[in-house]
A tleap script that builds the chain and sets N, CA, C and O, in Angstrom:
source leaprc.protein.ff14SB
mol = sequence {
  NMET LYS LYS TRP ILE LEU PHE LEU ALA VAL
  ALA LEU THR THR GLY ALA ALA GLN ALA GLN
  VAL LYS PHE GLU THR CYS SER THR ASP ALA
  VAL ARG GLU ALA ALA ILE ALA GLN GLY LYS
  LEU VAL PHE ILE ASP LEU TYR ALA SER TRP
  CYS PRO PRO CYS LYS MET MET GLU ARG VAL
  VAL PHE SER ARG LYS ASP ILE GLY ARG PHE
  MET ASP GLU ARG PHE VAL ALA ALA LYS TYR
  ASP THR ASP GLU GLU PRO GLY LYS THR LEU
  LEU ALA ARG TYR GLY ASN ARG SER ILE PRO
  LEU TYR LEU ILE PHE ASP THR ARG GLY GLU
  LEU LEU GLY ARG ILE GLN GLY ALA SER ALA
  PRO ASP GLU PHE THR ALA ALA VAL GLU LYS
  ILE LEU LYS LYS GLN GLN PRO LYS ASP SER
  CLYS
}
set mol.1.N position { 19.956 27.414 20.661 }
set mol.1.CA position { 18.790 26.666 21.078 }
set mol.1.C position { 17.828 26.426 19.901 }
set mol.1.O position { 17.263 25.343 19.747 }
set mol.2.N position { 17.664 27.472 19.080 }
set mol.2.CA position { 16.769 27.338 17.935 }
set mol.2.C position { 17.256 26.261 16.979 }
set mol.2.O position { 16.450 25.525 16.409 }
set mol.3.N position { 18.577 26.163 16.799 }
set mol.3.CA position { 19.142 25.143 15.914 }
set mol.3.C position { 18.854 23.747 16.463 }
set mol.3.O position { 18.552 22.833 15.695 }
set mol.4.N position { 18.943 23.577 17.760 }
set mol.4.CA position { 18.680 22.290 18.403 }
set mol.4.C position { 17.218 21.877 18.209 }
set mol.4.O position { 16.937 20.718 17.904 }
set mol.5.N position { 16.302 22.805 18.381 }
set mol.5.CA position { 14.873 22.524 18.190 }
set mol.5.C position { 14.609 22.165 16.732 }
set mol.5.O position { 13.864 21.225 16.457 }
set mol.6.N position { 15.202 22.891 15.800 }
set mol.6.CA position { 15.040 22.598 14.381 }
set mol.6.C position { 15.585 21.212 14.057 }
set mol.6.O position { 14.960 20.456 13.314 }
set mol.7.N position { 16.762 20.874 14.617 }
set mol.7.CA position { 17.342 19.558 14.397 }
set mol.7.C position { 16.406 18.454 14.909 }
set mol.7.O position { 16.181 17.460 14.217 }
set mol.8.N position { 15.866 18.628 16.106 }
set mol.8.CA position { 14.942 17.632 16.663 }
set mol.8.C position { 13.687 17.494 15.809 }
set mol.8.O position { 13.210 16.383 15.578 }
set mol.9.N position { 13.160 18.603 15.346 }
set mol.9.CA position { 11.963 18.553 14.508 }
set mol.9.C position { 12.232 17.794 13.220 }
set mol.9.O position { 11.414 16.976 12.798 }
set mol.10.N position { 13.372 18.058 12.590 }
set mol.10.CA position { 13.735 17.356 11.348 }
set mol.10.C position { 13.963 15.878 11.623 }
set mol.10.O position { 13.510 15.031 10.853 }
set mol.11.N position { 14.655 15.557 12.703 }
set mol.11.CA position { 14.922 14.156 13.043 }
set mol.11.C position { 13.635 13.398 13.319 }
set mol.11.O position { 13.474 12.265 12.865 }
set mol.12.N position { 12.727 14.002 14.051 }
set mol.12.CA position { 11.458 13.331 14.346 }
set mol.12.C position { 10.621 13.150 13.097 }
set mol.12.O position { 9.984 12.111 12.926 }
set mol.13.N position { 10.611 14.130 12.230 }
set mol.13.CA position { 9.853 14.026 10.979 }
set mol.13.C position { 10.446 12.942 10.095 }
set mol.13.O position { 9.707 12.158 9.499 }
set mol.14.N position { 11.761 12.886 10.003 }
set mol.14.CA position { 12.424 11.867 9.198 }
set mol.14.C position { 12.120 10.484 9.738 }
set mol.14.O position { 11.826 9.575 8.962 }
set mol.15.N position { 12.182 10.302 11.043 }
set mol.15.CA position { 11.875 9.013 11.655 }
set mol.15.C position { 10.449 8.592 11.403 }
set mol.15.O position { 10.186 7.422 11.127 }
set mol.16.N position { 9.527 9.526 11.492 }
set mol.16.CA position { 8.122 9.198 11.253 }
set mol.16.C position { 7.901 8.799 9.806 }
set mol.16.O position { 7.124 7.886 9.527 }
set mol.17.N position { 8.577 9.473 8.880 }
set mol.17.CA position { 8.408 9.139 7.465 }
set mol.17.C position { 8.936 7.743 7.173 }
set mol.17.O position { 8.367 7.030 6.346 }
set mol.18.N position { 10.009 7.344 7.836 }
set mol.18.CA position { 10.572 6.025 7.605 }
set mol.18.C position { 9.707 4.937 8.212 }
set mol.18.O position { 9.797 3.778 7.806 }
set mol.19.N position { 8.873 5.289 9.176 }
set mol.19.CA position { 8.060 4.297 9.868 }
set mol.19.C position { 6.806 3.950 9.081 }
set mol.19.O position { 6.101 3.009 9.444 }
set mol.20.N position { 6.513 4.671 8.032 }
set mol.20.CA position { 5.275 4.481 7.299 }
set mol.20.C position { 5.471 3.630 6.057 }
set mol.20.O position { 6.586 3.424 5.577 }
set mol.21.N position { 4.341 3.145 5.555 }
set mol.21.CA position { 4.364 2.487 4.250 }
set mol.21.C position { 4.755 3.552 3.227 }
set mol.21.O position { 4.216 4.659 3.233 }
set mol.22.N position { 5.693 3.208 2.356 }
set mol.22.CA position { 6.156 4.138 1.333 }
set mol.22.C position { 5.307 3.939 0.086 }
set mol.22.O position { 5.455 2.943 -0.621 }
set mol.23.N position { 4.427 4.879 -0.178 }
set mol.23.CA position { 3.550 4.802 -1.334 }
set mol.23.C position { 4.099 5.644 -2.473 }
set mol.23.O position { 4.437 6.813 -2.289 }
set mol.24.N position { 4.183 5.042 -3.646 }
set mol.24.CA position { 4.539 5.757 -4.864 }
set mol.24.C position { 3.280 6.404 -5.424 }
set mol.24.O position { 2.167 5.962 -5.138 }
set mol.25.N position { 3.456 7.435 -6.210 }
set mol.25.CA position { 2.322 8.059 -6.892 }
set mol.25.C position { 2.589 8.164 -8.393 }
set mol.25.O position { 1.850 8.833 -9.116 }
set mol.26.N position { 3.647 7.501 -8.854 }
set mol.26.CA position { 3.990 7.534 -10.272 }
set mol.26.C position { 3.047 6.617 -11.064 }
set mol.26.O position { 2.131 6.021 -10.498 }
set mol.27.N position { 3.275 6.516 -12.331 }
set mol.27.CA position { 2.398 5.723 -13.198 }
set mol.27.C position { 2.389 4.252 -12.793 }
set mol.27.O position { 3.320 3.763 -12.153 }
set mol.28.N position { 1.338 3.569 -13.172 }
set mol.28.CA position { 1.252 2.138 -12.870 }
set mol.28.C position { 2.362 1.367 -13.578 }
set mol.28.O position { 2.855 0.373 -13.045 }
set mol.29.N position { 2.760 1.806 -14.763 }
set mol.29.CA position { 3.869 1.151 -15.471 }
set mol.29.C position { 5.171 1.310 -14.696 }
set mol.29.O position { 5.949 0.361 -14.594 }
set mol.30.N position { 5.415 2.497 -14.151 }
set mol.30.CA position { 6.632 2.737 -13.376 }
set mol.30.C position { 6.637 1.909 -12.098 }
set mol.30.O position { 7.686 1.412 -11.687 }
set mol.31.N position { 5.486 1.758 -11.471 }
set mol.31.CA position { 5.376 0.947 -10.254 }
set mol.31.C position { 5.680 -0.510 -10.596 }
set mol.31.O position { 6.424 -1.180 -9.880 }
set mol.32.N position { 5.107 -0.988 -11.679 }
set mol.32.CA position { 5.348 -2.372 -12.114 }
set mol.32.C position { 6.822 -2.597 -12.431 }
set mol.32.O position { 7.388 -3.618 -12.038 }
set mol.33.N position { 7.447 -1.667 -13.131 }
set mol.33.CA position { 8.872 -1.786 -13.453 }
set mol.33.C position { 9.728 -1.808 -12.188 }
set mol.33.O position { 10.699 -2.560 -12.109 }
set mol.34.N position { 9.373 -0.992 -11.206 }
set mol.34.CA position { 10.107 -0.986 -9.936 }
set mol.34.C position { 9.942 -2.325 -9.222 }
set mol.34.O position { 10.896 -2.844 -8.642 }
set mol.35.N position { 8.737 -2.883 -9.263 }
set mol.35.CA position { 8.487 -4.191 -8.631 }
set mol.35.C position { 9.320 -5.280 -9.304 }
set mol.35.O position { 9.888 -6.133 -8.623 }
set mol.36.N position { 9.397 -5.258 -10.615 }
set mol.36.CA position { 10.213 -6.234 -11.345 }
set mol.36.C position { 11.675 -6.087 -10.925 }
set mol.36.O position { 12.341 -7.080 -10.630 }
set mol.37.N position { 12.168 -4.860 -10.899 }
set mol.37.CA position { 13.573 -4.608 -10.559 }
set mol.37.C position { 13.900 -5.052 -9.131 }
set mol.37.O position { 15.016 -5.495 -8.856 }
set mol.38.N position { 12.928 -4.933 -8.224 }
set mol.38.CA position { 13.159 -5.265 -6.817 }
set mol.38.C position { 12.726 -6.680 -6.446 }
set mol.38.O position { 12.939 -7.117 -5.315 }
set mol.39.N position { 12.123 -7.395 -7.387 }
set mol.39.CA position { 11.656 -8.749 -7.105 }
set mol.39.C position { 10.495 -8.782 -6.125 }
set mol.39.O position { 10.416 -9.663 -5.269 }
set mol.40.N position { 9.597 -7.816 -6.259 }
set mol.40.CA position { 8.457 -7.708 -5.344 }
set mol.40.C position { 7.152 -7.717 -6.134 }
set mol.40.O position { 7.151 -7.649 -7.364 }
set mol.41.N position { 6.052 -7.800 -5.410 }
set mol.41.CA position { 4.723 -7.675 -5.990 }
set mol.41.C position { 4.298 -6.206 -5.954 }
set mol.41.O position { 4.988 -5.364 -5.381 }
set mol.42.N position { 3.160 -5.912 -6.570 }
set mol.42.CA position { 2.611 -4.555 -6.599 }
set mol.42.C position { 1.400 -4.495 -5.676 }
set mol.42.O position { 0.511 -5.343 -5.748 }
set mol.43.N position { 1.374 -3.485 -4.807 }
set mol.43.CA position { 0.246 -3.233 -3.915 }
set mol.43.C position { -0.298 -1.859 -4.268 }
set mol.43.O position { 0.450 -0.882 -4.301 }
set mol.44.N position { -1.608 -1.780 -4.535 }
set mol.44.CA position { -2.226 -0.506 -4.884 }
set mol.44.C position { -3.330 -0.177 -3.887 }
set mol.44.O position { -4.209 -0.995 -3.616 }
set mol.45.N position { -3.268 1.027 -3.352 }
set mol.45.CA position { -4.264 1.581 -2.440 }
set mol.45.C position { -5.129 2.539 -3.248 }
set mol.45.O position { -4.642 3.556 -3.742 }
set mol.46.N position { -6.408 2.216 -3.384 }
set mol.46.CA position { -7.360 3.112 -4.038 }
set mol.46.C position { -8.142 3.821 -2.937 }
set mol.46.O position { -8.804 3.173 -2.127 }
set mol.47.N position { -8.068 5.135 -2.907 }
set mol.47.CA position { -8.628 5.940 -1.827 }
set mol.47.C position { -9.242 7.210 -2.396 }
set mol.47.O position { -9.173 7.460 -3.600 }
set mol.48.N position { -9.838 8.004 -1.527 }
set mol.48.CA position { -10.289 9.348 -1.877 }
set mol.48.C position { -10.008 10.258 -0.686 }
set mol.48.O position { -10.063 9.825 0.465 }
set mol.49.N position { -9.714 11.497 -0.967 }
set mol.49.CA position { -9.370 12.449 0.094 }
set mol.49.C position { -10.546 12.704 1.041 }
set mol.49.O position { -10.332 13.093 2.189 }
set mol.50.N position { -11.764 12.494 0.588 }
set mol.50.CA position { -12.960 12.745 1.389 }
set mol.50.C position { -13.450 11.502 2.148 }
set mol.50.O position { -14.468 11.574 2.836 }
set mol.51.N position { -12.761 10.391 2.041 }
set mol.51.CA position { -13.210 9.095 2.558 }
set mol.51.C position { -12.721 8.863 4.002 }
set mol.51.O position { -11.523 8.663 4.205 }
set mol.52.N position { -13.611 8.885 5.006 }
set mol.52.CA position { -13.196 8.655 6.396 }
set mol.52.C position { -12.496 7.304 6.631 }
set mol.52.O position { -11.481 7.286 7.327 }
set mol.53.N position { -12.982 6.173 6.089 }
set mol.53.CA position { -12.242 4.917 6.305 }
set mol.53.C position { -10.845 4.942 5.682 }
set mol.53.O position { -9.917 4.339 6.220 }
set mol.54.N position { -10.690 5.634 4.555 }
set mol.54.CA position { -9.372 5.754 3.922 }
set mol.54.C position { -8.426 6.535 4.829 }
set mol.54.O position { -7.264 6.162 4.995 }
set mol.55.N position { -8.927 7.615 5.410 }
set mol.55.CA position { -8.114 8.418 6.331 }
set mol.55.C position { -7.752 7.615 7.568 }
set mol.55.O position { -6.638 7.731 8.078 }
set mol.56.N position { -8.678 6.805 8.057 }
set mol.56.CA position { -8.409 5.976 9.224 }
set mol.56.C position { -7.298 4.976 8.918 }
set mol.56.O position { -6.407 4.776 9.743 }
set mol.57.N position { -7.336 4.348 7.750 }
set mol.57.CA position { -6.292 3.389 7.373 }
set mol.57.C position { -4.931 4.086 7.308 }
set mol.57.O position { -3.929 3.534 7.763 }
set mol.58.N position { -4.893 5.271 6.755 }
set mol.58.CA position { -3.641 6.027 6.678 }
set mol.58.C position { -3.115 6.327 8.079 }
set mol.58.O position { -1.925 6.167 8.350 }
set mol.59.N position { -3.987 6.753 8.947 }
set mol.59.CA position { -3.609 7.163 10.297 }
set mol.59.C position { -3.284 5.979 11.217 }
set mol.59.O position { -2.315 6.034 11.974 }
set mol.60.N position { -4.091 4.908 11.156 }
set mol.60.CA position { -3.988 3.819 12.119 }
set mol.60.C position { -3.147 2.641 11.615 }
set mol.60.O position { -2.450 2.003 12.404 }
set mol.61.N position { -3.202 2.353 10.338 }
set mol.61.CA position { -2.523 1.168 9.807 }
set mol.61.C position { -1.231 1.539 9.080 }
set mol.61.O position { -0.154 1.090 9.472 }
set mol.62.N position { -1.325 2.346 8.037 }
set mol.62.CA position { -0.167 2.612 7.183 }
set mol.62.C position { 0.888 3.490 7.838 }
set mol.62.O position { 1.989 3.613 7.301 }
set mol.63.N position { 0.596 4.097 8.963 }
set mol.63.CA position { 1.575 4.921 9.671 }
set mol.63.C position { 2.449 4.104 10.625 }
set mol.63.O position { 3.415 4.628 11.179 }
set mol.64.N position { 2.124 2.848 10.817 }
set mol.64.CA position { 2.861 2.010 11.771 }
set mol.64.C position { 4.172 1.497 11.185 }
set mol.64.O position { 4.251 1.130 10.012 }
set mol.65.N position { 5.194 1.482 12.030 }
set mol.65.CA position { 6.521 1.029 11.609 }
set mol.65.C position { 6.500 -0.446 11.213 }
set mol.65.O position { 7.106 -0.815 10.207 }
set mol.66.N position { 5.813 -1.301 11.984 }
set mol.66.CA position { 5.773 -2.731 11.663 }
set mol.66.C position { 5.047 -2.994 10.355 }
set mol.66.O position { 5.441 -3.878 9.596 }
set mol.67.N position { 3.998 -2.243 10.085 }
set mol.67.CA position { 3.269 -2.394 8.819 }
set mol.67.C position { 4.152 -1.896 7.669 }
set mol.67.O position { 4.176 -2.497 6.596 }
set mol.68.N position { 4.867 -0.807 7.898 }
set mol.68.CA position { 5.792 -0.293 6.879 }
set mol.68.C position { 6.834 -1.326 6.495 }
set mol.68.O position { 7.099 -1.532 5.311 }
set mol.69.N position { 7.428 -1.979 7.488 }
set mol.69.CA position { 8.427 -3.028 7.210 }
set mol.69.C position { 7.792 -4.209 6.484 }
set mol.69.O position { 8.336 -4.705 5.498 }
set mol.70.N position { 6.631 -4.657 6.978 }
set mol.70.CA position { 5.904 -5.780 6.381 }
set mol.70.C position { 5.642 -5.517 4.898 }
set mol.70.O position { 5.882 -6.382 4.055 }
set mol.71.N position { 5.152 -4.326 4.588 }
set mol.71.CA position { 4.818 -3.993 3.207 }
set mol.71.C position { 6.077 -3.822 2.350 }
set mol.71.O position { 6.128 -4.298 1.216 }
set mol.72.N position { 7.078 -3.150 2.888 }
set mol.72.CA position { 8.286 -2.887 2.111 }
set mol.72.C position { 9.036 -4.164 1.746 }
set mol.72.O position { 9.681 -4.224 0.699 }
set mol.73.N position { 8.958 -5.180 2.593 }
set mol.73.CA position { 9.623 -6.455 2.293 }
set mol.73.C position { 8.978 -7.173 1.110 }
set mol.73.O position { 9.643 -7.945 0.419 }
set mol.74.N position { 7.710 -6.931 0.874 }
set mol.74.CA position { 6.952 -7.708 -0.102 }
set mol.74.C position { 6.508 -6.953 -1.350 }
set mol.74.O position { 6.310 -7.557 -2.404 }
set mol.75.N position { 6.350 -5.630 -1.234 }
set mol.75.CA position { 5.666 -4.876 -2.280 }
set mol.75.C position { 6.376 -3.585 -2.666 }
set mol.75.O position { 7.127 -2.997 -1.888 }
set mol.76.N position { 6.108 -3.172 -3.894 }
set mol.76.CA position { 6.230 -1.775 -4.272 }
set mol.76.C position { 4.793 -1.278 -4.184 }
set mol.76.O position { 3.911 -1.755 -4.898 }
set mol.77.N position { 4.575 -0.322 -3.305 }
set mol.77.CA position { 3.216 0.151 -3.018 }
set mol.77.C position { 2.963 1.483 -3.709 }
set mol.77.O position { 3.843 2.340 -3.794 }
set mol.78.N position { 1.740 1.635 -4.200 }
set mol.78.CA position { 1.320 2.884 -4.822 }
set mol.78.C position { -0.075 3.221 -4.325 }
set mol.78.O position { -0.837 2.337 -3.933 }
set mol.79.N position { -0.397 4.491 -4.343 }
set mol.79.CA position { -1.748 4.900 -3.977 }
set mol.79.C position { -2.259 5.891 -5.005 }
set mol.79.O position { -1.541 6.775 -5.474 }
set mol.80.N position { -3.537 5.706 -5.338 }
set mol.80.CA position { -4.161 6.543 -6.353 }
set mol.80.C position { -5.525 6.998 -5.873 }
set mol.80.O position { -6.316 6.204 -5.365 }
set mol.81.N position { -5.788 8.279 -6.039 }
set mol.81.CA position { -7.075 8.872 -5.691 }
set mol.81.C position { -8.100 8.444 -6.740 }
set mol.81.O position { -7.864 8.582 -7.940 }
set mol.82.N position { -9.228 7.927 -6.284 }
set mol.82.CA position { -10.247 7.420 -7.212 }
set mol.82.C position { -11.043 8.531 -7.896 }
set mol.82.O position { -11.873 8.256 -8.762 }
set mol.83.N position { -10.793 9.779 -7.511 }
set mol.83.CA position { -11.426 10.904 -8.195 }
set mol.83.C position { -10.587 11.389 -9.362 }
set mol.83.O position { -10.985 12.304 -10.083 }
set mol.84.N position { -9.404 10.767 -9.552 }
set mol.84.CA position { -8.486 11.145 -10.622 }
set mol.84.C position { -7.978 9.875 -11.298 }
set mol.84.O position { -8.192 8.767 -10.807 }
set mol.85.N position { -7.297 10.055 -12.438 }
set mol.85.CA position { -6.678 8.920 -13.125 }
set mol.85.C position { -5.313 8.641 -12.519 }
set mol.85.O position { -4.652 9.591 -12.097 }
set mol.86.N position { -4.858 7.424 -12.449 }
set mol.86.CA position { -5.463 6.176 -12.898 }
set mol.86.C position { -6.391 5.526 -11.877 }
set mol.86.O position { -6.943 4.457 -12.137 }
set mol.87.N position { -6.569 6.165 -10.706 }
set mol.87.CA position { -7.422 5.586 -9.671 }
set mol.87.C position { -8.843 5.333 -10.120 }
set mol.87.O position { -9.431 4.304 -9.787 }
set mol.88.N position { -9.396 6.259 -10.869 }
set mol.88.CA position { -10.776 6.133 -11.354 }
set mol.88.C position { -10.930 4.890 -12.239 }
set mol.88.O position { -11.891 4.134 -12.097 }
set mol.89.N position { -9.984 4.692 -13.144 }
set mol.89.CA position { -10.029 3.543 -14.055 }
set mol.89.C position { -9.810 2.230 -13.303 }
set mol.89.O position { -10.493 1.240 -13.567 }
set mol.90.N position { -8.861 2.222 -12.368 }
set mol.90.CA position { -8.596 1.003 -11.588 }
set mol.90.C position { -9.814 0.609 -10.747 }
set mol.90.O position { -10.147 -0.572 -10.654 }
set mol.91.N position { -10.472 1.589 -10.140 }
set mol.91.CA position { -11.664 1.293 -9.345 }
set mol.91.C position { -12.778 0.751 -10.231 }
set mol.91.O position { -13.470 -0.191 -9.845 }
set mol.92.N position { -12.960 1.330 -11.412 }
set mol.92.CA position { -14.003 0.856 -12.323 }
set mol.92.C position { -13.718 -0.574 -12.781 }
set mol.92.O position { -14.641 -1.371 -12.947 }
set mol.93.N position { -12.457 -0.892 -12.982 }
set mol.93.CA position { -12.098 -2.221 -13.495 }
set mol.93.C position { -12.084 -3.302 -12.415 }
set mol.93.O position { -12.530 -4.423 -12.658 }
set mol.94.N position { -11.580 -2.977 -11.233 }
set mol.94.CA position { -11.356 -4.006 -10.214 }
set mol.94.C position { -12.246 -3.886 -8.979 }
set mol.94.O position { -12.235 -4.776 -8.128 }
set mol.95.N position { -12.997 -2.827 -8.869 }
set mol.95.CA position { -13.786 -2.614 -7.660 }
set mol.95.C position { -15.270 -2.622 -7.904 }
set mol.95.O position { -15.753 -2.889 -9.005 }
set mol.96.N position { -15.976 -2.319 -6.836 }
set mol.96.CA position { -17.433 -2.234 -6.926 }
set mol.96.C position { -17.893 -0.853 -6.473 }
set mol.96.O position { -18.965 -0.702 -5.888 }
set mol.97.N position { -17.061 0.154 -6.755 }
set mol.97.CA position { -17.310 1.554 -6.436 }
set mol.97.C position { -17.177 1.859 -4.949 }
set mol.97.O position { -17.545 2.951 -4.515 }
set mol.98.N position { -16.669 0.938 -4.171 }
set mol.98.CA position { -16.524 1.124 -2.738 }
set mol.98.C position { -15.037 1.226 -2.375 }
set mol.98.O position { -14.216 0.431 -2.834 }
set mol.99.N position { -14.711 2.213 -1.548 }
set mol.99.CA position { -13.323 2.397 -1.118 }
set mol.99.C position { -13.275 2.481 0.397 }
set mol.99.O position { -14.288 2.784 1.027 }
set mol.100.N position { -12.127 2.219 0.990 }
set mol.100.CA position { -10.861 1.910 0.351 }
set mol.100.C position { -10.848 0.510 -0.262 }
set mol.100.O position { -11.545 -0.401 0.183 }
set mol.101.N position { -10.036 0.385 -1.288 }
set mol.101.CA position { -9.852 -0.888 -1.966 }
set mol.101.C position { -8.359 -1.088 -2.172 }
set mol.101.O position { -7.660 -0.195 -2.653 }
set mol.102.N position { -7.878 -2.271 -1.804 }
set mol.102.CA position { -6.466 -2.596 -1.922 }
set mol.102.C position { -6.316 -3.744 -2.894 }
set mol.102.O position { -6.983 -4.771 -2.763 }
set mol.103.N position { -5.432 -3.569 -3.880 }
set mol.103.CA position { -5.229 -4.557 -4.931 }
set mol.103.C position { -3.793 -5.052 -4.887 }
set mol.103.O position { -2.861 -4.272 -4.693 }
set mol.104.N position { -3.623 -6.361 -5.068 }
set mol.104.CA position { -2.294 -6.957 -5.127 }
set mol.104.C position { -2.136 -7.622 -6.486 }
set mol.104.O position { -2.944 -8.461 -6.884 }
set mol.105.N position { -1.070 -7.226 -7.197 }
set mol.105.CA position { -0.791 -7.732 -8.538 }
set mol.105.C position { 0.586 -8.384 -8.573 }
set mol.105.O position { 1.480 -8.028 -7.804 }
set mol.106.N position { 0.740 -9.353 -9.487 }
set mol.106.CA position { 2.081 -9.837 -9.769 }
set mol.106.C position { 2.701 -8.883 -10.786 }
set mol.106.O position { 2.053 -7.930 -11.217 }
set mol.107.N position { 3.946 -9.132 -11.170 }
set mol.107.CA position { 4.632 -8.205 -12.072 }
set mol.107.C position { 4.181 -8.324 -13.524 }
set mol.107.O position { 4.573 -7.515 -14.365 }
set mol.108.N position { 3.361 -9.327 -13.819 }
set mol.108.CA position { 2.779 -9.426 -15.169 }
set mol.108.C position { 1.483 -8.632 -15.260 }
set mol.108.O position { 0.902 -8.506 -16.338 }
set mol.109.N position { 1.026 -8.094 -14.126 }
set mol.109.CA position { -0.212 -7.325 -14.104 }
set mol.109.C position { -1.424 -8.158 -13.770 }
set mol.109.O position { -2.551 -7.676 -13.887 }
set mol.110.N position { -1.226 -9.402 -13.354 }
set mol.110.CA position { -2.341 -10.279 -12.991 }
set mol.110.C position { -2.777 -9.973 -11.557 }
set mol.110.O position { -1.955 -9.922 -10.642 }
set mol.111.N position { -4.076 -9.772 -11.380 }
set mol.111.CA position { -4.623 -9.506 -10.050 }
set mol.111.C position { -4.558 -10.772 -9.213 }
set mol.111.O position { -5.121 -11.800 -9.589 }
set mol.112.N position { -3.874 -10.700 -8.078 }
set mol.112.CA position { -3.751 -11.844 -7.184 }
set mol.112.C position { -4.814 -11.824 -6.099 }
set mol.112.O position { -5.235 -12.875 -5.617 }
set mol.113.N position { -5.246 -10.637 -5.717 }
set mol.113.CA position { -6.272 -10.536 -4.687 }
set mol.113.C position { -6.624 -9.095 -4.389 }
set mol.113.O position { -5.928 -8.160 -4.785 }
set mol.114.N position { -7.732 -8.947 -3.676 }
set mol.114.CA position { -8.190 -7.614 -3.293 }
set mol.114.C position { -8.668 -7.636 -1.851 }
set mol.114.O position { -9.148 -8.655 -1.354 }
set mol.115.N position { -8.529 -6.507 -1.196 }
set mol.115.CA position { -8.999 -6.320 0.171 }
set mol.115.C position { -9.918 -5.111 0.145 }
set mol.115.O position { -9.517 -4.021 -0.265 }
set mol.116.N position { -11.136 -5.306 0.580 }
set mol.116.CA position { -12.143 -4.241 0.539 }
set mol.116.C position { -12.363 -3.674 1.932 }
set mol.116.O position { -12.570 -4.427 2.883 }
set mol.117.N position { -12.320 -2.372 2.056 }
set mol.117.CA position { -12.689 -1.703 3.296 }
set mol.117.C position { -11.555 -1.535 4.280 }
set mol.117.O position { -10.451 -2.045 4.092 }
set mol.118.N position { -11.863 -0.801 5.338 }
set mol.118.CA position { -10.898 -0.520 6.395 }
set mol.118.C position { -10.870 -1.671 7.390 }
set mol.118.O position { -11.847 -2.404 7.542 }
set mol.119.N position { -9.731 -1.816 8.065 }
set mol.119.CA position { -9.592 -2.868 9.067 }
set mol.119.C position { -8.504 -2.484 10.063 }
set mol.119.O position { -7.736 -1.549 9.837 }
set mol.120.N position { -8.453 -3.211 11.152 }
set mol.120.CA position { -7.400 -3.034 12.149 }
set mol.120.C position { -6.081 -3.530 11.563 }
set mol.120.O position { -6.090 -4.315 10.615 }
set mol.121.N position { -4.952 -3.088 12.108 }
set mol.121.CA position { -3.649 -3.497 11.560 }
set mol.121.C position { -3.468 -5.008 11.455 }
set mol.121.O position { -3.016 -5.495 10.418 }
set mol.122.N position { -3.806 -5.756 12.489 }
set mol.122.CA position { -3.634 -7.211 12.450 }
set mol.122.C position { -4.536 -7.860 11.408 }
set mol.122.O position { -4.124 -8.799 10.726 }
set mol.123.N position { -5.760 -7.366 11.283 }
set mol.123.CA position { -6.680 -7.906 10.278 }
set mol.123.C position { -6.169 -7.603 8.869 }
set mol.123.O position { -6.277 -8.436 7.969 }
set mol.124.N position { -5.615 -6.409 8.689 }
set mol.124.CA position { -5.080 -6.027 7.388 }
set mol.124.C position { -3.925 -6.943 6.982 }
set mol.124.O position { -3.919 -7.476 5.873 }
set mol.125.N position { -2.944 -7.128 7.878 }
set mol.125.CA position { -1.801 -7.980 7.530 }
set mol.125.C position { -2.233 -9.428 7.326 }
set mol.125.O position { -1.674 -10.125 6.479 }
set mol.126.N position { -3.227 -9.891 8.097 }
set mol.126.CA position { -3.730 -11.257 7.907 }
set mol.126.C position { -4.364 -11.401 6.523 }
set mol.126.O position { -4.182 -12.423 5.861 }
set mol.127.N position { -5.103 -10.389 6.087 }
set mol.127.CA position { -5.729 -10.439 4.762 }
set mol.127.C position { -4.677 -10.449 3.654 }
set mol.127.O position { -4.817 -11.169 2.665 }
set mol.128.N position { -3.630 -9.653 3.823 }
set mol.128.CA position { -2.541 -9.636 2.836 }
set mol.128.C position { -1.842 -10.996 2.810 }
set mol.128.O position { -1.586 -11.547 1.739 }
set mol.129.N position { -1.538 -11.530 3.986 }
set mol.129.CA position { -0.861 -12.831 4.051 }
set mol.129.C position { -1.707 -13.946 3.441 }
set mol.129.O position { -1.165 -14.865 2.826 }
set mol.130.N position { -3.009 -13.877 3.603 }
set mol.130.CA position { -3.901 -14.889 3.011 }
set mol.130.C position { -3.784 -14.867 1.487 }
set mol.130.O position { -3.738 -15.919 0.849 }
set mol.131.N position { -3.737 -13.682 0.916 }
set mol.131.CA position { -3.570 -13.565 -0.540 }
set mol.131.C position { -2.205 -14.105 -0.958 }
set mol.131.O position { -2.096 -14.820 -1.954 }
set mol.132.N position { -1.180 -13.769 -0.209 }
set mol.132.CA position { 0.166 -14.222 -0.544 }
set mol.132.C position { 0.299 -15.742 -0.437 }
set mol.132.O position { 0.959 -16.364 -1.269 }
set mol.133.N position { -0.315 -16.338 0.571 }
set mol.133.CA position { -0.232 -17.793 0.753 }
set mol.133.C position { -0.893 -18.544 -0.394 }
set mol.133.O position { -0.432 -19.621 -0.772 }
set mol.134.N position { -1.956 -17.997 -0.948 }
set mol.134.CA position { -2.615 -18.644 -2.089 }
set mol.134.C position { -1.711 -18.679 -3.310 }
set mol.134.O position { -1.902 -19.510 -4.198 }
set mol.135.N position { -0.726 -17.782 -3.367 }
set mol.135.CA position { 0.138 -17.677 -4.532 }
set mol.135.C position { 1.392 -18.526 -4.421 }
set mol.135.O position { 2.074 -18.749 -5.422 }
set mol.136.N position { 1.707 -19.001 -3.229 }
set mol.136.CA position { 2.921 -19.790 -3.045 }
set mol.136.C position { 2.756 -21.157 -3.669 }
set mol.136.O position { 1.723 -21.804 -3.498 }
set mol.137.N position { 3.787 -21.605 -4.403 }
set mol.137.CA position { 3.699 -22.937 -5.026 }
set mol.137.C position { 3.627 -24.032 -3.977 }
set mol.137.O position { 4.283 -23.961 -2.938 }
set mol.138.N position { 2.837 -25.025 -4.257 }
set mol.138.CA position { 2.692 -26.172 -3.368 }
set mol.138.C position { 3.828 -27.152 -3.630 }
set mol.138.O position { 4.286 -27.279 -4.766 }
set mol.139.N position { 4.287 -27.844 -2.593 }
set mol.139.CA position { 5.305 -28.872 -2.763 }
set mol.139.C position { 4.719 -30.010 -3.592 }
set mol.139.O position { 3.570 -30.407 -3.398 }
set mol.140.N position { 5.514 -30.521 -4.506 }
set mol.140.CA position { 5.036 -31.625 -5.363 }
set mol.140.C position { 5.437 -32.988 -4.800 }
set mol.140.O position { 5.378 -33.994 -5.507 }
set mol.141.N position { 5.840 -33.024 -3.543 }
set mol.141.CA position { 6.257 -34.288 -2.926 }
set mol.141.C position { 5.086 -35.124 -2.522 }
set mol.141.O position { 5.264 -36.219 -1.988 }
savepdb mol mol.pdb
quit
């Protein structure tokens, strides 16, 4: 019986982990290289462990299976604490000292857009899609 309970606990934990946005914590160069290799853009979550809106986004938005799929199809995602490097430097360069802050970059390191603050899942994906639509080439017909 104990083995069965352990198996269920592991299976449920594994399923929950797969349902979330997969955030890297490696260097920004490694994230960029992974994005190039996968043909994706770079998404960076700037957060702090003490930030209630950041915790809400983790719990309500980034834990959802549909958001995980949406993000994984388009991005190599990374998250950095703004109380440490490189989060501190990224916030100073691209933010206004307010978190959470979400940055979208192309693989050359050019900032394509930013999303400031916490939001509901649908509002978050709409904001990401708005940034992505601005980057799509227009038909020359």
